[in-house]
Wavefront OBJ file of the C-alpha trace (Angstrom):
o trace
v 139.683 -8.784 -239.109
v 142.057 -10.410 -236.617
v 142.082 -9.477 -232.920
v 145.514 -7.901 -233.461
v 144.219 -5.639 -236.245
v 141.106 -4.790 -234.238
v 143.267 -3.528 -231.362
v 145.494 -1.646 -233.809
v 142.610 0.114 -235.563
v 141.075 1.103 -232.208
v 144.451 2.484 -231.127
v 144.798 4.453 -234.371
v 141.295 5.917 -233.946
v 142.165 6.867 -230.368
v 145.298 8.692 -231.557
v 143.372 10.507 -234.280
v 140.569 11.478 -231.902
v 142.978 12.734 -229.240
v 144.806 14.721 -231.908
v 141.968 17.281 -231.785
v 142.720 17.764 -228.088
v 146.461 18.015 -228.714
v 146.073 20.545 -231.548
v 143.836 22.739 -229.369
v 146.390 22.663 -226.539
v 149.117 23.739 -228.955
v 147.001 26.355 -230.767
v 146.255 28.027 -227.426
v 149.991 28.308 -226.707
v 151.243 29.768 -230.015
v 149.496 30.969 -233.216
v 148.029 27.995 -235.143
v 149.868 28.508 -238.442
v 153.123 29.015 -236.583
v 152.522 25.707 -234.808
v 151.703 24.058 -238.122
v 154.883 25.459 -239.717
v 157.025 24.019 -236.919
v 155.289 20.656 -237.298
v 155.837 20.567 -241.071
v 159.489 21.565 -240.700
v 160.173 18.904 -238.060
v 158.424 16.206 -240.119
v 160.477 17.179 -243.168
v 163.726 17.007 -241.184
v 162.830 13.596 -239.740
v 161.342 11.841 -242.769
v 163.111 13.306 -245.822
v 166.454 11.575 -245.034
v 164.609 8.246 -245.430
v 162.687 9.292 -248.555
v 163.379 7.886 -252.000
v 163.930 9.961 -255.111
v 160.765 10.526 -257.123
v 160.061 11.610 -260.686
v 158.852 15.094 -261.620
v 155.440 13.677 -262.550
v 155.119 11.980 -259.163
v 156.153 15.234 -257.474
v 153.429 17.121 -259.367
v 150.803 14.558 -258.370
v 152.009 14.677 -254.783
v 151.715 18.480 -254.824
v 148.099 18.218 -256.042
v 147.434 16.192 -252.895
v 149.715 17.967 -250.405
v 148.625 21.555 -251.126
v 144.889 21.082 -250.413
v 145.293 18.283 -247.839
v 148.368 19.185 -245.795
v 148.621 22.890 -246.549
v 145.014 24.101 -246.624
v 143.092 21.374 -244.750
v 145.563 21.238 -241.862
v 145.836 25.017 -241.779
v 142.097 25.522 -241.415
v 141.969 22.677 -238.867
v 144.599 24.305 -236.651
v 142.943 27.721 -237.048
v 139.524 26.270 -236.221
v 140.787 24.472 -233.124
v 142.187 27.742 -231.789
v 138.570 28.964 -231.590
v 136.445 25.827 -231.073
v 136.503 23.201 -228.299
v 138.127 19.922 -229.329
v 135.020 17.778 -228.759
v 132.758 19.960 -230.896
v 135.492 20.303 -233.534
v 135.756 16.521 -233.765
v 132.050 16.312 -234.566
v 132.125 19.182 -237.074
v 135.060 17.579 -238.893
v 133.015 14.446 -239.635
v 131.495 16.600 -242.391
v 134.559 15.493 -244.374
v 132.980 12.167 -245.426
v 129.703 13.666 -246.740
v 131.749 16.323 -248.535
v 133.949 13.624 -250.097
v 130.877 11.791 -251.402
v 129.366 15.009 -252.764
v 132.682 15.907 -254.438
v 132.819 12.423 -255.936
v 129.383 13.083 -257.384
v 130.448 16.443 -258.887
v 133.986 15.614 -259.985
v 133.926 11.907 -260.821
v 130.187 11.564 -261.580
v 129.925 8.886 -258.888
v 126.302 8.072 -258.142
v 124.797 7.447 -254.732
v 121.373 6.107 -253.842
v 118.500 7.028 -251.545
v 120.046 5.437 -248.436
v 123.238 7.441 -248.838
v 121.201 10.620 -249.432
v 119.216 9.978 -246.242
v 122.470 9.399 -244.345
v 123.899 12.673 -245.665
v 120.785 14.610 -244.635
v 120.761 13.045 -241.150
v 124.479 13.867 -240.731
v 123.961 17.499 -241.718
v 120.932 17.841 -239.409
v 122.949 16.460 -236.500
v 125.816 18.812 -237.305
v 123.425 21.771 -237.416
v 122.134 20.865 -233.926
v 125.702 20.716 -232.569
v 126.604 24.116 -234.042
v 123.282 25.844 -233.316
v 123.133 25.367 -229.541
v 126.350 24.314 -227.794
v 126.867 24.630 -224.031
v 126.709 28.233 -222.785
v 130.318 27.989 -221.550
v 131.628 26.236 -224.661
v 134.289 27.902 -226.800
v 132.682 28.093 -230.235
v 132.952 30.980 -232.676
v 131.280 31.348 -236.051
v 134.640 31.885 -237.734
v 136.071 28.824 -235.997
v 133.230 26.643 -237.304
v 133.702 28.092 -240.800
v 137.417 27.243 -240.595
v 136.577 23.657 -239.608
v 134.035 23.246 -242.413
v 136.587 24.599 -244.903
v 139.102 22.152 -243.417
v 136.665 19.285 -244.017
v 136.078 20.513 -247.579
v 139.794 20.616 -248.413
v 140.288 17.225 -246.739
v 137.774 15.902 -249.258
v 139.453 17.733 -252.159
v 142.873 16.438 -251.151
v 141.543 12.911 -250.728
v 140.255 12.878 -254.308
v 143.812 13.621 -255.473
v 145.198 10.506 -253.786
v 144.106 8.558 -256.846
v 146.852 10.302 -258.821
v 149.625 9.101 -256.526
v 151.266 5.794 -257.314
v 152.602 3.560 -254.560
v 155.068 5.458 -252.367
v 156.644 4.323 -249.140
v 155.613 6.170 -246.000
v 158.708 8.387 -245.395
v 158.723 9.474 -249.053
v 155.074 10.487 -249.130
v 155.056 12.178 -245.719
v 158.435 13.884 -246.114
v 157.715 15.426 -249.502
v 154.081 16.288 -248.668
v 155.015 18.252 -245.546
v 157.862 20.112 -247.259
v 155.543 21.054 -250.152
v 152.961 22.381 -247.669
v 155.481 24.202 -245.444
v 155.698 27.449 -247.537
v 151.894 27.806 -247.388
v 151.824 27.620 -243.588
v 154.835 29.924 -243.243
v 153.407 32.548 -245.616
v 150.021 32.651 -243.885
v 151.702 32.778 -240.466
v 153.912 35.741 -241.407
v 151.016 37.637 -243.052
v 148.242 37.102 -240.499
v 150.004 36.247 -237.220
v 152.101 38.565 -235.085
v 154.672 38.530 -232.281
v 156.036 35.092 -233.206
v 159.156 35.209 -231.010
v 157.284 36.741 -228.085
v 154.514 34.144 -228.259
v 157.088 31.358 -228.522
v 159.032 32.676 -225.528
v 155.883 33.056 -223.402
v 154.476 29.626 -224.305
v 154.526 26.682 -221.934
v 157.494 24.882 -223.473
v 156.655 21.581 -221.799
v 153.169 21.596 -223.315
v 154.561 22.648 -226.677
v 157.151 19.863 -226.666
v 154.480 17.268 -225.844
v 152.210 18.654 -228.586
v 154.955 18.551 -231.225
v 156.143 15.085 -230.145
v 152.560 13.828 -230.441
v 152.057 15.403 -233.855
v 155.421 14.556 -235.390
v 156.064 11.095 -233.923
v 152.832 9.603 -232.539
v 150.514 10.766 -235.342
v 153.074 9.773 -237.987
v 153.323 6.311 -236.410
v 149.521 6.086 -236.457
v 149.521 6.771 -240.208
v 152.052 3.998 -240.644
v 149.750 1.750 -238.592
v 146.861 2.740 -240.849
v 148.961 1.889 -243.896
v 149.624 -1.573 -242.388
v 145.910 -2.044 -241.710
v 144.968 -1.039 -245.262
v 147.405 -3.637 -246.544
v 145.754 -6.417 -244.514
v 142.054 -5.456 -244.448
v 139.368 -4.129 -246.833
v 139.240 -0.317 -246.747
v 135.443 -0.285 -246.406
v 135.710 -2.181 -243.108
v 138.411 0.131 -241.767
v 136.502 3.268 -242.780
v 133.627 2.287 -240.483
v 135.929 2.663 -237.477
v 136.568 6.360 -238.242
v 133.184 7.064 -236.648
v 134.988 6.583 -233.328
v 137.356 9.566 -233.739
v 134.875 12.293 -232.669
v 133.837 10.137 -229.704
v 137.454 9.985 -228.517
v 137.750 13.748 -229.187
v 134.670 14.423 -227.058
v 135.960 12.255 -224.210
v 139.396 13.872 -224.379
v 137.912 17.360 -224.471
v 135.826 16.727 -221.357
v 138.409 14.873 -219.247
v 141.657 16.559 -220.356
v 140.567 20.101 -221.285
v 137.533 20.238 -218.943
v 135.329 21.293 -221.842
v 131.625 21.661 -221.012
v 129.181 19.499 -222.922
v 125.483 20.292 -223.392
v 122.806 17.642 -223.881
v 121.995 19.240 -227.245
v 125.624 18.722 -228.322
v 125.503 15.065 -227.291
v 122.139 14.594 -229.029
v 123.237 16.422 -232.187
v 126.504 14.497 -232.217
v 124.642 11.198 -231.898
v 122.324 12.161 -234.781
v 125.302 13.207 -236.928
v 127.149 9.966 -236.207
v 124.050 7.939 -237.099
v 123.980 9.719 -240.455
v 127.710 9.132 -240.945
v 127.217 5.472 -240.022
v 124.436 5.101 -242.623
v 126.699 6.618 -245.293
v 129.755 4.631 -244.209
v 128.040 1.250 -244.096
v 126.202 1.978 -247.338
v 129.522 2.714 -249.018
v 130.913 -0.482 -247.486
v 127.979 -2.417 -248.941
v 128.643 -0.968 -252.390
v 132.301 -2.004 -252.203
v 131.241 -5.491 -251.220
v 128.750 -5.684 -254.097
v 131.423 -4.553 -256.588
v 133.827 -7.132 -255.205
v 131.290 -9.922 -255.760
v 130.591 -8.661 -259.294
v 134.325 -8.749 -260.135
v 134.640 -12.237 -258.715
l 1 2 3 4 5 6 7 8 9 10 11 12 13 14 15 16 17 18 19 20 21 22 23 24 25 26 27 28 29 30 31 32 33 34 35 36 37 38 39 40 41 42 43 44 45 46 47 48 49 50 51 52 53 54 55 56 57 58 59 60 61 62 63 64 65 66 67 68 69 70 71 72 73 74 75 76 77 78 79 80 81 82 83 84 85 86 87 88 89 90 91 92 93 94 95 96 97 98 99 100 101 102 103 104 105 106 107 108 109 110 111 112 113 114 115 116 117 118 119 120 121 122 123 124 125 126 127 128 129 130 131 132 133 134 135 136 137 138 139 140 141 142 143 144 145 146 147 148 149 150 151 152 153 154 155 156 157 158 159 160 161 162 163 164 165 166 167 168 169 170 171 172 173 174 175 176 177 178 179 180 181 182 183 184 185 186 187 188 189 190 191 192 193 194 195 196 197 198 199 200 201 202 203 204 205 206 207 208 209 210 211 212 213 214 215 216 217 218 219 220 221 222 223 224 225 226 227 228 229 230 231 232 233 234 235 236 237 238 239 240 241 242 243 244 245 246 247 248 249 250 251 252 253 254 255 256 257 258 259 260 261 262 263 264 265 266 267 268 269 270 271 272 273 274 275 276 277 278 279 280 281 282 283 284 285 286 287 288 289 290 291 292 293 294 295
């Protein structure tokens, strides 16, 4: 990996980690699914004009990805971050990689060895420590944690559907995916959330504008940066850097949101990240072995 790509991947991880902080700021201003609906609508308006026409089959495959990933995963993420501190949420969401591996085992019959199993167990133990005893002043609810775990699960489900999607340029994929997911967010918002106009009027509009700019422009640019990185570097190397996202979320939560952090949370987070690292580097090793076999 070149020095340029190293700086880019660190920047992308920083943006993704800080996104937990940004979502929490926004979800405390207006209802989470209302915020998500506005984000989806803005992304559709911005990216669809640059999208290319796609076939019905491609649209169906895109829907299989967008509904669980954008609609359900993002919905549960926003709902969870309205009830859980950003730093703790960042750690809980790292359950997405173990869940993806377990889903691969169930759905695609992909095998994993003892080292990966040990990594999964260590990750879950660390996550249990984080959830079991956070700081006394931390904002953590049982329902919020459940939302985040469901978000991680649907992230994994959506990720498995990416295999169905053929090469699409960035505006096409993002534009269509967000528009497909928009009715889900709108429906849930109108059913379960109340006083939309009142909450919007009473919100801090400066904060809300910053949150939406970050989500619609900055995060979208980061995904484009990730796409560039994937085109120039092996995915298994890039995946290892995703371990940094909860660290950036923790730092952002403490310094921007003044979130309290207990030693047990730090210890549990470290244990969970060790487990994730074992799994990540083991998966990287398997990719490398397959590459050598093909060569």
